N, CA, C and O atoms as CSV, one atom per row, in Angstrom:
chain,resi,resn,atom,element,x,y,z
A,1,MET,N,N,5.599,5.342,7.884
A,1,MET,CA,C,6.544,5.389,6.912
A,1,MET,C,C,7.959,4.687,7.323
A,1,MET,O,O,8.399,4.815,8.466
A,2,GLU,N,N,8.586,4.001,6.408
A,2,GLU,CA,C,9.611,3.422,6.730
A,2,GLU,C,C,11.009,4.175,6.668
A,2,GLU,O,O,11.213,4.925,5.714
A,3,THR,N,N,11.929,4.014,7.594
A,3,THR,CA,C,13.048,4.799,7.558
A,3,THR,C,C,14.026,4.151,6.346
A,3,THR,O,O,13.773,3.050,5.856
A,4,PRO,N,N,15.209,4.995,5.912
A,4,PRO,CA,C,16.141,4.322,5.075
A,4,PRO,C,C,16.846,3.085,5.568
A,4,PRO,O,O,17.142,2.221,4.743
A,5,ALA,N,N,17.129,2.932,6.790
A,5,ALA,CA,C,17.801,1.903,7.532
A,5,ALA,C,C,16.713,0.564,7.420
A,5,ALA,O,O,17.112,-0.572,7.164
A,6,GLU,N,N,15.682,0.813,7.589
A,6,GLU,CA,C,14.570,-0.183,7.388
A,6,GLU,C,C,14.577,-0.745,5.961
A,6,GLU,O,O,14.523,-1.944,5.688
A,7,LYS,N,N,14.651,0.272,5.079
A,7,LYS,CA,C,14.264,-0.131,3.783
A,7,LYS,C,C,15.582,-0.890,3.145
A,7,LYS,O,O,15.485,-1.702,2.225
A,8,GLU,N,N,16.727,-0.541,3.714
A,8,GLU,CA,C,18.006,-1.367,3.362
A,8,GLU,C,C,18.054,-2.899,3.875
A,8,GLU,O,O,18.520,-3.864,3.269
A,9,ILE,N,N,17.417,-2.867,5.224
A,9,ILE,CA,C,17.433,-4.305,5.738
A,9,ILE,C,C,16.360,-5.083,4.953
A,9,ILE,O,O,16.511,-6.294,4.796
A,10,ILE,N,N,15.274,-4.442,4.449
A,10,ILE,CA,C,14.258,-5.299,3.825
A,10,ILE,C,C,14.831,-5.534,2.337
A,10,ILE,O,O,14.573,-6.628,1.836
A,11,GLU,N,N,15.513,-4.700,1.655
A,11,GLU,CA,C,16.210,-4.975,0.408
A,11,GLU,C,C,17.294,-6.232,0.534
A,11,GLU,O,O,17.430,-7.118,-0.310
A,12,GLU,N,N,17.945,-6.121,1.629
A,12,GLU,CA,C,18.980,-7.218,1.991
A,12,GLU,C,C,18.234,-8.436,2.118
A,12,GLU,O,O,18.679,-9.459,1.599
A,13,LEU,N,N,17.176,-8.445,2.734
A,13,LEU,CA,C,16.402,-9.732,3.061
A,13,LEU,C,C,15.925,-10.331,1.866
A,13,LEU,O,O,15.946,-11.542,1.648
A,14,LYS,N,N,15.403,-9.273,0.933
A,14,LYS,CA,C,14.714,-9.907,-0.394
A,14,LYS,C,C,15.908,-10.334,-1.136
A,14,LYS,O,O,15.839,-11.485,-1.567
A,15,THR,N,N,16.944,-9.707,-1.378
A,15,THR,CA,C,18.192,-10.353,-1.986
A,15,THR,C,C,18.519,-11.730,-1.605
A,15,THR,O,O,18.687,-12.614,-2.444
A,16,GLN,N,N,18.618,-11.928,-0.242
A,16,GLN,CA,C,19.097,-13.060,0.224
A,16,GLN,C,C,18.044,-14.188,-0.082
A,16,GLN,O,O,18.384,-15.317,-0.438
A,17,TRP,N,N,16.923,-13.847,0.061
A,17,TRP,CA,C,15.614,-14.593,-0.119
A,17,TRP,C,C,15.658,-15.150,-1.538
A,17,TRP,O,O,15.315,-16.313,-1.747
A,18,LYS,N,N,16.056,-14.377,-2.481
A,18,LYS,CA,C,15.956,-14.719,-3.966
A,18,LYS,C,C,17.279,-15.549,-4.270
A,18,LYS,O,O,17.242,-16.431,-5.127
A,19,ARG,N,N,18.420,-15.277,-3.588
A,19,ARG,CA,C,19.492,-16.241,-3.734
A,19,ARG,C,C,19.548,-17.465,-3.196
A,19,ARG,O,O,20.279,-18.394,-3.538
A,20,LEU,N,N,18.488,-17.424,-2.064
A,20,LEU,CA,C,18.341,-18.919,-1.321
A,20,LEU,C,C,17.532,-19.985,-2.183
A,20,LEU,O,O,17.699,-21.204,-2.166
A,21,TRP,N,N,16.586,-19.231,-2.968
A,21,TRP,CA,C,15.865,-20.099,-3.876
A,21,TRP,C,C,16.490,-20.386,-5.171
A,21,TRP,O,O,16.322,-21.444,-5.777
A,22,LEU,N,N,17.270,-19.342,-5.605
A,22,LEU,CA,C,17.990,-19.736,-6.909
A,22,LEU,C,C,19.201,-20.553,-6.679
A,22,LEU,O,O,19.557,-21.211,-7.657
A,23,GLU,N,N,19.949,-20.664,-5.554
A,23,GLU,CA,C,21.210,-21.397,-5.363
A,23,GLU,C,C,20.862,-22.708,-4.662
A,23,GLU,O,O,21.777,-23.463,-4.330
A,24,ARG,N,N,19.636,-23.006,-4.430
A,24,ARG,CA,C,19.220,-24.317,-3.705
A,24,ARG,C,C,19.845,-25.514,-4.462
A,24,ARG,O,O,20.063,-25.395,-5.667
A,25,ILE,N,N,20.128,-26.602,-3.845
A,25,ILE,CA,C,20.491,-27.922,-4.396
A,25,ILE,C,C,19.061,-28.640,-4.525
A,25,ILE,O,O,18.340,-28.708,-3.529
A,26,ASP,N,N,18.719,-29.090,-5.559
A,26,ASP,CA,C,17.577,-30.118,-5.790
A,26,ASP,C,C,17.866,-31.403,-5.741
A,26,ASP,O,O,18.558,-31.901,-6.629
A,27,ASP,N,N,17.370,-32.168,-4.669
A,27,ASP,CA,C,17.403,-33.481,-4.601
A,27,ASP,C,C,16.331,-34.154,-5.418
A,27,ASP,O,O,15.200,-34.114,-4.934
A,28,LYS,N,N,16.487,-34.752,-6.548
A,28,LYS,CA,C,15.382,-35.243,-7.358
A,28,LYS,C,C,14.919,-36.715,-6.798
A,28,LYS,O,O,13.825,-37.204,-7.075
A,29,VAL,N,N,15.935,-37.374,-5.944
A,29,VAL,CA,C,15.477,-38.615,-5.561
A,29,VAL,C,C,14.587,-38.488,-4.350
A,29,VAL,O,O,13.675,-39.307,-4.242
A,30,ARG,N,N,14.732,-37.607,-3.471
A,30,ARG,CA,C,13.864,-37.372,-2.230
A,30,ARG,C,C,12.622,-36.270,-2.592
A,30,ARG,O,O,11.617,-36.136,-1.894
A,31,ALA,N,N,12.885,-35.579,-3.725
A,31,ALA,CA,C,12.007,-34.448,-4.285
A,31,ALA,C,C,11.939,-33.427,-3.114
A,31,ALA,O,O,10.900,-33.160,-2.512
A,32,GLU,N,N,13.156,-32.886,-2.856
A,32,GLU,CA,C,13.462,-31.615,-1.927
A,32,GLU,C,C,14.252,-30.723,-2.398
A,32,GLU,O,O,14.972,-30.955,-3.370
A,33,GLY,N,N,14.229,-29.584,-1.778
A,33,GLY,CA,C,15.332,-28.515,-2.101
A,33,GLY,C,C,16.044,-28.198,-0.816
A,33,GLY,O,O,15.477,-27.967,0.253
A,34,ILE,N,N,17.390,-28.211,-1.031
A,34,ILE,CA,C,18.157,-27.973,0.203
A,34,ILE,C,C,19.118,-26.876,0.147
A,34,ILE,O,O,19.792,-26.760,-0.877
A,35,ALA,N,N,19.291,-25.954,1.231
A,35,ALA,CA,C,20.036,-24.807,1.159
A,35,ALA,C,C,21.666,-25.182,1.058
A,35,ALA,O,O,22.234,-25.987,1.796
A,36,ASN,N,N,22.217,-24.507,0.102
A,36,ASN,CA,C,23.561,-24.890,-0.067
A,36,ASN,C,C,24.648,-23.895,0.517
A,36,ASN,O,O,25.845,-24.139,0.360
A,37,LYS,N,N,24.183,-22.706,1.232
A,37,LYS,CA,C,24.883,-22.017,1.922
A,37,LYS,C,C,24.250,-21.683,3.311
A,37,LYS,O,O,23.078,-21.990,3.529
A,38,ASP,N,N,24.938,-21.121,4.154
A,38,ASP,CA,C,24.516,-20.472,5.442
A,38,ASP,C,C,23.713,-19.064,5.290
A,38,ASP,O,O,24.328,-18.087,4.864
A,39,TYR,N,N,22.511,-18.973,5.595
A,39,TYR,CA,C,21.834,-17.734,5.520
A,39,TYR,C,C,21.477,-17.228,6.849
A,39,TYR,O,O,20.331,-17.411,7.260
A,40,SER,N,N,22.318,-16.629,7.540
A,40,SER,CA,C,21.985,-16.306,8.862
A,40,SER,C,C,21.000,-15.254,9.070
A,40,SER,O,O,20.297,-15.138,10.074
A,41,VAL,N,N,21.002,-14.465,8.003
A,41,VAL,CA,C,19.823,-13.268,8.010
A,41,VAL,C,C,18.519,-13.859,7.891
A,41,VAL,O,O,17.586,-13.352,8.513
A,42,LEU,N,N,18.324,-14.957,7.104
A,42,LEU,CA,C,17.094,-15.565,7.166
A,42,LEU,C,C,16.842,-16.710,8.028
A,42,LEU,O,O,15.897,-17.484,7.883
A,43,PHE,N,N,17.793,-16.784,8.994
A,43,PHE,CA,C,17.662,-18.131,10.052
A,43,PHE,C,C,17.654,-19.437,9.261
A,43,PHE,O,O,16.954,-20.357,9.683
A,44,VAL,N,N,18.316,-19.582,8.237
A,44,VAL,CA,C,18.678,-20.842,7.436
A,44,VAL,C,C,20.246,-21.092,7.522
A,44,VAL,O,O,21.184,-20.346,7.243
A,45,GLU,N,N,20.208,-22.542,8.058
A,45,GLU,CA,C,21.546,-23.055,7.898
A,45,GLU,C,C,21.882,-23.839,6.707
A,45,GLU,O,O,20.991,-24.176,5.928
A,46,LYS,N,N,23.172,-24.168,6.503
A,46,LYS,CA,C,23.438,-24.874,5.310
A,46,LYS,C,C,22.912,-26.391,5.653
A,46,LYS,O,O,22.970,-26.902,6.772
A,47,GLY,N,N,22.401,-26.995,4.497
A,47,GLY,CA,C,21.865,-28.261,4.570
A,47,GLY,C,C,20.348,-28.227,5.066
A,47,GLY,O,O,19.744,-29.277,5.287
A,48,THR,N,N,19.875,-27.220,5.199
A,48,THR,CA,C,18.366,-27.190,5.743
A,48,THR,C,C,17.400,-27.472,4.531
A,48,THR,O,O,17.544,-26.886,3.459
A,49,VAL,N,N,16.516,-28.299,4.731
A,49,VAL,CA,C,15.447,-28.569,3.736
A,49,VAL,C,C,14.565,-27.262,3.796
A,49,VAL,O,O,14.019,-26.804,4.799
A,50,ILE,N,N,14.541,-26.758,2.519
A,50,ILE,CA,C,13.552,-25.553,2.232
A,50,ILE,C,C,12.519,-25.830,1.450
A,50,ILE,O,O,11.592,-25.023,1.511
A,51,TYR,N,N,12.388,-26.854,0.637
A,51,TYR,CA,C,11.335,-27.258,0.020
A,51,TYR,C,C,11.384,-28.767,0.040
A,51,TYR,O,O,12.428,-29.401,-0.110
A,52,ALA,N,N,9.983,-29.401,0.267
A,52,ALA,CA,C,9.834,-30.661,0.013
A,52,ALA,C,C,8.333,-30.908,-0.431
A,52,ALA,O,O,7.509,-29.998,-0.348
A,53,THR,N,N,7.995,-32.199,-0.918
A,53,THR,CA,C,6.727,-32.414,-1.451
A,53,THR,C,C,5.648,-32.745,-0.445
A,53,THR,O,O,4.502,-32.304,-0.529
A,54,ARG,N,N,6.092,-33.565,0.533
A,54,ARG,CA,C,4.967,-34.012,1.441
A,54,ARG,C,C,5.144,-33.788,2.812
A,54,ARG,O,O,6.258,-33.985,3.295
A,55,ASP,N,N,4.121,-33.366,3.584
A,55,ASP,CA,C,4.120,-33.344,5.069
A,55,ASP,C,C,5.371,-32.042,5.293
A,55,ASP,O,O,6.347,-32.321,5.989
A,56,PHE,N,N,5.286,-30.970,4.811
A,56,PHE,CA,C,6.378,-30.008,4.908
A,56,PHE,C,C,5.689,-28.633,5.038
A,56,PHE,O,O,4.760,-28.272,4.315
A,57,LYS,N,N,6.234,-27.905,6.027
A,57,LYS,CA,C,5.897,-26.386,6.132
A,57,LYS,C,C,6.835,-25.669,5.512
A,57,LYS,O,O,7.921,-25.669,6.091
A,58,PRO,N,N,6.758,-24.957,4.356
A,58,PRO,CA,C,7.567,-24.248,3.629
A,58,PRO,C,C,8.056,-22.882,4.359
A,58,PRO,O,O,7.416,-22.281,5.222
A,59,LEU,N,N,9.195,-22.555,3.889
A,59,LEU,CA,C,9.684,-21.144,4.614
A,59,LEU,C,C,8.627,-20.050,4.069
A,59,LEU,O,O,8.046,-20.153,2.989
A,60,ASP,N,N,8.479,-19.048,4.933
A,60,ASP,CA,C,7.498,-17.940,4.818
A,60,ASP,C,C,8.222,-16.672,4.953
A,60,ASP,O,O,8.665,-16.426,6.075
A,61,PHE,N,N,8.414,-15.865,4.061
A,61,PHE,CA,C,9.056,-14.613,4.106
A,61,PHE,C,C,8.423,-13.809,5.044
A,61,PHE,O,O,9.195,-13.043,5.621
A,62,ARG,N,N,7.052,-13.734,5.433
A,62,ARG,CA,C,6.440,-12.901,6.407
A,62,ARG,C,C,6.782,-13.199,7.804
A,62,ARG,O,O,6.709,-12.338,8.681
A,63,GLU,N,N,7.196,-14.541,8.047
A,63,GLU,CA,C,7.567,-14.972,9.224
A,63,GLU,C,C,9.092,-14.539,9.669
A,63,GLU,O,O,9.448,-14.359,10.833
A,64,ILE,N,N,9.811,-14.425,8.652
A,64,ILE,CA,C,11.076,-13.888,8.773
A,64,ILE,C,C,11.155,-12.554,8.860
A,64,ILE,O,O,12.146,-12.140,9.461
A,65,LEU,N,N,10.256,-11.598,8.355
A,65,LEU,CA,C,10.298,-10.188,8.574
A,65,LEU,C,C,9.570,-9.963,9.861
A,65,LEU,O,O,9.749,-8.852,10.362
A,66,LYS,N,N,8.779,-10.797,10.501
A,66,LYS,CA,C,8.251,-10.695,11.803
A,66,LYS,C,C,9.405,-10.941,12.952
A,66,LYS,O,O,9.516,-10.286,13.989
A,67,LEU,N,N,10.267,-12.072,12.516
A,67,LEU,CA,C,11.391,-12.373,13.368
A,67,LEU,C,C,12.362,-11.115,13.586
A,67,LEU,O,O,12.963,-10.855,14.629
A,68,HIS,N,N,12.392,-10.401,12.409
A,68,HIS,CA,C,13.266,-9.176,12.431
A,68,HIS,C,C,12.686,-8.114,13.048
A,68,HIS,O,O,13.348,-7.082,13.161
A,69,GLY,N,N,11.479,-8.171,13.508
A,69,GLY,CA,C,10.797,-7.080,14.290
A,69,GLY,C,C,10.012,-6.209,13.356
A,69,GLY,O,O,9.746,-5.072,13.745
A,70,PHE,N,N,9.657,-6.552,12.316
A,70,PHE,CA,C,8.642,-5.750,11.425
A,70,PHE,C,C,7.191,-6.147,11.682
A,70,PHE,O,O,6.746,-7.230,11.304
A,71,ILE,N,N,6.511,-5.291,12.297
A,71,ILE,CA,C,5.181,-5.708,12.529
A,71,ILE,C,C,4.210,-5.720,11.587
A,71,ILE,O,O,3.336,-6.583,11.677
A,72,ASP,N,N,4.184,-4.883,10.640
A,72,ASP,CA,C,3.360,-4.909,9.416
A,72,ASP,C,C,4.082,-5.399,8.402
A,72,ASP,O,O,4.500,-4.631,7.536
A,73,ALA,N,N,4.345,-6.783,8.355
A,73,ALA,CA,C,5.173,-7.467,7.236
A,73,ALA,C,C,4.200,-7.526,5.982
A,73,ALA,O,O,4.770,-7.634,4.896
A,74,ASP,N,N,2.904,-7.474,5.977
A,74,ASP,CA,C,2.090,-7.497,4.942
A,74,ASP,C,C,2.137,-6.470,3.930
A,74,ASP,O,O,1.790,-6.701,2.771
A,75,ARG,N,N,2.624,-5.154,4.387
A,75,ARG,CA,C,2.975,-4.334,3.718
A,75,ARG,C,C,4.122,-4.384,2.558
A,75,ARG,O,O,4.053,-3.755,1.502
A,76,PHE,N,N,5.130,-5.198,2.924
A,76,PHE,CA,C,6.209,-5.618,2.106
A,76,PHE,C,C,6.261,-6.623,1.259
A,76,PHE,O,O,7.114,-6.725,0.378
A,77,VAL,N,N,5.203,-7.555,1.509
A,77,VAL,CA,C,5.041,-8.599,0.769
A,77,VAL,C,C,3.713,-8.813,0.120
A,77,VAL,O,O,2.689,-8.674,0.789
A,78,PRO,N,N,3.666,-9.151,-1.174
A,78,PRO,CA,C,2.287,-9.155,-1.742
A,78,PRO,C,C,1.479,-10.511,-1.333
A,78,PRO,O,O,2.108,-11.531,-1.053
A,79,PRO,N,N,0.229,-10.479,-1.314
A,79,PRO,CA,C,-0.453,-11.646,-0.757
A,79,PRO,C,C,-0.105,-13.043,-1.646
A,79,PRO,O,O,0.355,-12.859,-2.773
A,80,SER,N,N,-0.286,-14.293,-1.228
A,80,SER,CA,C,0.027,-15.445,-1.821
A,80,SER,C,C,-1.051,-15.684,-2.660
A,80,SER,O,O,-2.138,-15.163,-2.411
A,81,PRO,N,N,-0.871,-16.497,-3.748
A,81,PRO,CA,C,-2.053,-16.946,-4.803
A,81,PRO,C,C,-3.138,-17.362,-4.160
A,81,PRO,O,O,-4.246,-16.991,-4.549
A,82,HIS,N,N,-2.985,-18.260,-2.996
A,82,HIS,CA,C,-3.996,-18.879,-2.297
A,82,HIS,C,C,-5.084,-18.234,-1.832
A,82,HIS,O,O,-6.253,-18.620,-1.862
A,83,VAL,N,N,-4.541,-17.008,-1.303
A,83,VAL,CA,C,-5.325,-15.890,-0.555
A,83,VAL,C,C,-5.971,-15.201,-1.681
A,83,VAL,O,O,-7.193,-15.054,-1.652
A,84,GLY,N,N,-5.341,-14.803,-2.579
A,84,GLY,CA,C,-6.022,-14.307,-3.841
A,84,GLY,C,C,-5.712,-12.665,-4.067
A,84,GLY,O,O,-5.382,-12.026,-3.068
A,85,GLY,N,N,-5.785,-12.170,-4.993
A,85,GLY,CA,C,-5.755,-10.896,-5.391
A,85,GLY,C,C,-6.663,-10.359,-6.383
A,85,GLY,O,O,-7.815,-10.794,-6.346
A,86,TRP,N,N,-6.355,-9.461,-7.300
A,86,TRP,CA,C,-7.304,-8.951,-8.317
A,86,TRP,C,C,-7.837,-10.095,-9.040
A,86,TRP,O,O,-9.041,-10.337,-8.949
A,87,ARG,N,N,-6.998,-10.901,-9.819
A,87,ARG,CA,C,-7.372,-12.030,-10.525
A,87,ARG,C,C,-8.447,-12.932,-9.910
A,87,ARG,O,O,-9.470,-13.207,-10.536
A,88,LYS,N,N,-8.227,-13.340,-8.807
A,88,LYS,CA,C,-9.053,-14.228,-8.010
A,88,LYS,C,C,-10.491,-13.547,-7.712
A,88,LYS,O,O,-11.545,-14.176,-7.811
A,89,PHE,N,N,-10.412,-12.269,-7.357
A,89,PHE,CA,C,-11.660,-11.491,-7.165
A,89,PHE,C,C,-12.529,-11.583,-8.500
A,89,PHE,O,O,-13.701,-11.961,-8.491
A,90,ILE,N,N,-11.908,-11.238,-9.534
A,90,ILE,CA,C,-12.539,-11.365,-10.698
A,90,ILE,C,C,-13.224,-12.679,-11.196
A,90,ILE,O,O,-14.298,-12.746,-11.795
A,91,ARG,N,N,-12.360,-13.762,-10.818
A,91,ARG,CA,C,-12.970,-14.966,-11.058
A,91,ARG,C,C,-14.158,-15.336,-10.264
A,91,ARG,O,O,-15.152,-15.885,-10.738
A,92,THR,N,N,-13.991,-14.990,-8.977
A,92,THR,CA,C,-15.027,-15.605,-8.079
A,92,THR,C,C,-16.167,-14.769,-7.854
A,92,THR,O,O,-17.221,-15.318,-7.533
A,93,VAL,N,N,-16.107,-13.283,-7.996
A,93,VAL,CA,C,-17.214,-12.422,-7.934
A,93,VAL,C,C,-17.759,-11.918,-9.216
A,93,VAL,O,O,-18.965,-11.980,-9.458
A,94,ILE,N,N,-16.953,-11.454,-9.987
A,94,ILE,CA,C,-17.402,-10.602,-11.094
A,94,ILE,C,C,-17.792,-11.547,-12.136
A,94,ILE,O,O,-18.881,-11.388,-12.688
A,95,ALA,N,N,-17.033,-12.506,-12.463
A,95,ALA,CA,C,-17.424,-13.496,-13.711
A,95,ALA,C,C,-18.475,-14.449,-13.212
A,95,ALA,O,O,-19.080,-15.035,-14.110
A,96,LYS,N,N,-18.833,-14.740,-11.950
A,96,LYS,CA,C,-20.007,-15.609,-11.773
A,96,LYS,C,C,-21.072,-14.972,-11.054
A,96,LYS,O,O,-21.620,-15.528,-10.102
A,97,GLN,N,N,-21.429,-13.693,-11.513
A,97,GLN,CA,C,-22.562,-13.052,-10.786
A,97,GLN,C,C,-23.861,-13.541,-11.397
A,97,GLN,O,O,-24.673,-13.881,-10.536
A,98,ASN,N,N,-24.291,-13.674,-12.680
A,98,ASN,CA,C,-25.280,-14.161,-13.233
A,98,ASN,C,C,-25.095,-14.885,-14.555
A,98,ASN,O,O,-25.101,-14.293,-15.634
A,99,PRO,N,N,-24.947,-16.061,-14.433
A,99,PRO,CA,C,-24.605,-16.840,-15.637
A,99,PRO,C,C,-25.833,-16.696,-16.560
A,99,PRO,O,O,-25.521,-16.802,-17.746
A,100,ARG,N,N,-27.075,-16.493,-16.346
A,100,ARG,CA,C,-28.139,-16.449,-17.293
A,100,ARG,C,C,-28.086,-15.109,-18.194
A,100,ARG,O,O,-28.398,-15.125,-19.385
A,101,ARG,N,N,-27.709,-14.079,-17.590
A,101,ARG,CA,C,-27.616,-12.965,-18.372
A,101,ARG,C,C,-26.443,-12.822,-19.292
A,101,ARG,O,O,-26.414,-12.084,-20.277
A,102,ARG,N,N,-25.437,-13.636,-18.854
A,102,ARG,CA,C,-24.285,-13.636,-19.751
A,102,ARG,C,C,-24.612,-14.243,-21.195
A,102,ARG,O,O,-25.339,-15.235,-21.168
A,103,VAL,N,N,-24.297,-13.915,-22.128
A,103,VAL,CA,C,-24.617,-14.679,-23.459
A,103,VAL,C,C,-23.199,-14.682,-24.175
A,103,VAL,O,O,-22.579,-13.620,-24.231
A,104,THR,N,N,-22.694,-15.779,-24.695
A,104,THR,CA,C,-21.505,-16.145,-25.181
A,104,THR,C,C,-21.580,-15.560,-26.635
A,104,THR,O,O,-22.661,-15.141,-27.049
A,105,ARG,N,N,-20.570,-15.525,-27.340
A,105,ARG,CA,C,-20.409,-14.974,-28.542
A,105,ARG,C,C,-20.942,-15.896,-29.553
A,105,ARG,O,O,-21.342,-15.393,-30.603
A,106,ALA,N,N,-21.007,-17.127,-29.404
A,106,ALA,CA,C,-21.402,-18.206,-30.255
A,106,ALA,C,C,-22.920,-18.252,-30.210
A,106,ALA,O,O,-23.627,-18.514,-31.183
A,107,ALA,N,N,-23.381,-17.952,-28.903
A,107,ALA,CA,C,-24.840,-17.976,-28.748
A,107,ALA,C,C,-25.672,-16.730,-29.583
A,107,ALA,O,O,-26.869,-16.739,-29.872
A,108,ARG,N,N,-24.946,-15.953,-29.800
A,108,ARG,CA,C,-25.537,-14.708,-30.392
A,108,ARG,C,C,-25.901,-14.982,-31.890
A,108,ARG,O,O,-26.831,-14.372,-32.417
A,109,TYR,N,N,-25.185,-15.871,-32.541
A,109,TYR,CA,C,-25.145,-16.206,-34.131
A,109,TYR,C,C,-26.073,-17.452,-34.094
A,109,TYR,O,O,-26.092,-18.017,-35.188
A,110,VAL,N,N,-26.744,-17.961,-33.275
A,110,VAL,CA,C,-27.574,-19.358,-33.339
A,110,VAL,C,C,-28.940,-18.689,-33.661
A,110,VAL,O,O,-29.357,-17.713,-33.037
A,111,ASP,N,N,-29.574,-19.260,-34.637
A,111,ASP,CA,C,-30.900,-18.896,-34.862
A,111,ASP,C,C,-31.945,-19.429,-33.859
A,111,ASP,O,O,-31.924,-20.612,-33.518
A,112,ASP,N,N,-32.813,-18.599,-33.411
A,112,ASP,CA,C,-33.669,-19.013,-32.281
A,112,ASP,C,C,-35.006,-20.006,-32.846
A,112,ASP,O,O,-35.821,-20.652,-32.187
A,113,GLU,N,N,-34.870,-19.845,-34.253
A,113,GLU,CA,C,-36.054,-20.725,-34.791
A,113,GLU,C,C,-35.545,-22.293,-34.566
A,113,GLU,O,O,-34.450,-22.668,-34.146
A,114,GLU,N,N,-36.526,-22.975,-34.919
A,114,GLU,CA,C,-36.339,-24.457,-34.690
A,114,GLU,C,C,-35.255,-24.964,-35.526
A,114,GLU,O,O,-35.137,-24.678,-36.718
A,115,LYS,N,N,-34.416,-25.773,-34.828
A,115,LYS,CA,C,-33.262,-26.543,-35.580
A,115,LYS,C,C,-33.631,-27.326,-36.441
A,115,LYS,O,O,-34.291,-28.292,-36.058
A,116,ARG,N,N,-33.334,-27.179,-37.874
A,116,ARG,CA,C,-33.516,-28.168,-38.802
A,116,ARG,C,C,-32.572,-29.246,-38.847
A,116,ARG,O,O,-31.356,-29.128,-38.999
A,117,ARG,N,N,-33.344,-30.498,-38.678
A,117,ARG,CA,C,-32.427,-31.789,-38.667
A,117,ARG,C,C,-32.148,-32.224,-40.156
A,117,ARG,O,O,-33.031,-32.121,-41.008
A,118,GLN,N,N,-31.009,-32.668,-40.417
A,118,GLN,CA,C,-30.751,-33.238,-41.641
A,118,GLN,C,C,-31.580,-34.678,-41.914
A,118,GLN,O,O,-31.994,-35.423,-41.025
A,119,GLN,N,N,-31.695,-34.849,-43.112
A,119,GLN,CA,C,-32.299,-36.270,-43.462
A,119,GLN,C,C,-31.295,-37.432,-43.177
A,119,GLN,O,O,-30.117,-37.504,-43.527
A,120,LEU,N,N,-31.940,-38.207,-42.553
A,120,LEU,CA,C,-30.949,-39.311,-42.029
A,120,LEU,C,C,-30.487,-40.115,-43.299
A,120,LEU,O,O,-31.166,-40.152,-44.325
A,121,ARG,N,N,-29.245,-40.776,-43.148
A,121,ARG,CA,C,-28.707,-41.403,-44.338
A,121,ARG,C,C,-29.185,-42.723,-44.369
A,121,ARG,O,O,-29.209,-43.315,-43.290
A,122,LYS,N,N,-29.626,-43.393,-45.517
A,122,LYS,CA,C,-30.140,-44.527,-45.601
A,122,LYS,C,C,-31.369,-44.989,-44.635
A,122,LYS,O,O,-31.498,-46.118,-44.162
A,123,GLY,N,N,-32.136,-44.019,-44.465
A,123,GLY,CA,C,-33.479,-44.227,-43.897
A,123,GLY,C,C,-33.135,-44.454,-42.464
A,123,GLY,O,O,-33.920,-45.181,-41.855
A,124,GLY,N,N,-32.033,-43.939,-41.750
A,124,GLY,CA,C,-31.857,-44.070,-40.392
A,124,GLY,C,C,-30.954,-45.247,-39.974
A,124,GLY,O,O,-30.599,-45.354,-38.800
A,125,TYR,N,N,-30.611,-46.056,-40.837
A,125,TYR,CA,C,-29.741,-47.229,-40.545
A,125,TYR,C,C,-28.285,-47.071,-40.534
A,125,TYR,O,O,-27.521,-47.986,-40.226
A,126,GLY,N,N,-27.904,-45.866,-40.884
A,126,GLY,CA,C,-26.496,-45.384,-41.117
A,126,GLY,C,C,-25.650,-46.007,-42.182
A,126,GLY,O,O,-26.123,-45.885,-43.311
A,127,TRP,N,N,-24.514,-46.643,-42.096
A,127,TRP,CA,C,-23.680,-46.936,-43.161
A,127,TRP,C,C,-24.016,-48.564,-43.495
A,127,TRP,O,O,-23.663,-49.091,-44.550
A,128,LEU,N,N,-24.697,-49.217,-42.511
A,128,LEU,CA,C,-24.986,-50.663,-42.780
A,128,LEU,C,C,-26.008,-50.831,-44.012
A,128,LEU,O,O,-27.063,-50.212,-44.153
A,129,HIS,N,N,-25.504,-51.739,-44.817
A,129,HIS,CA,C,-26.377,-52.087,-45.788
A,129,HIS,C,C,-27.440,-53.164,-45.319
A,129,HIS,O,O,-27.285,-54.185,-44.648
A,130,ARG,N,N,-28.666,-52.558,-45.938
A,130,ARG,CA,C,-29.739,-53.559,-45.558
A,130,ARG,C,C,-29.911,-54.408,-46.649
A,130,ARG,O,O,-29.761,-54.053,-47.818
A,131,VAL,N,N,-30.304,-55.806,-46.189
A,131,VAL,CA,C,-30.332,-56.966,-47.184
A,131,VAL,C,C,-31.876,-57.178,-47.385
A,131,VAL,O,O,-32.285,-58.057,-48.143
């Protein structure tokens, strides 16, 4: 169980984290985000690149919590979308259990009898005129 002091520290870190990402400077030429202030609580200085498109390790809130001494940082931060949550579990496990048993709505209304083919137009020659 966390103490009120720990709760205040975590809330302060979360507000600073949100402020960091909202107030960043976007450099569109270099395709990167730069911190516009000094965030000493998050260990980020002014001018630090916090987001880039290539060959860059982005900031991680879990690492910041661990640097502050919180051992169980996963309890305070939800899992990343790459690791997955309930939606990914449903997509990967439940939705793909047995595709043969699953019948789509459109397949229910198709007659199982032989499909009748329409008579070909102009004897199968299409729109071309026969001479």
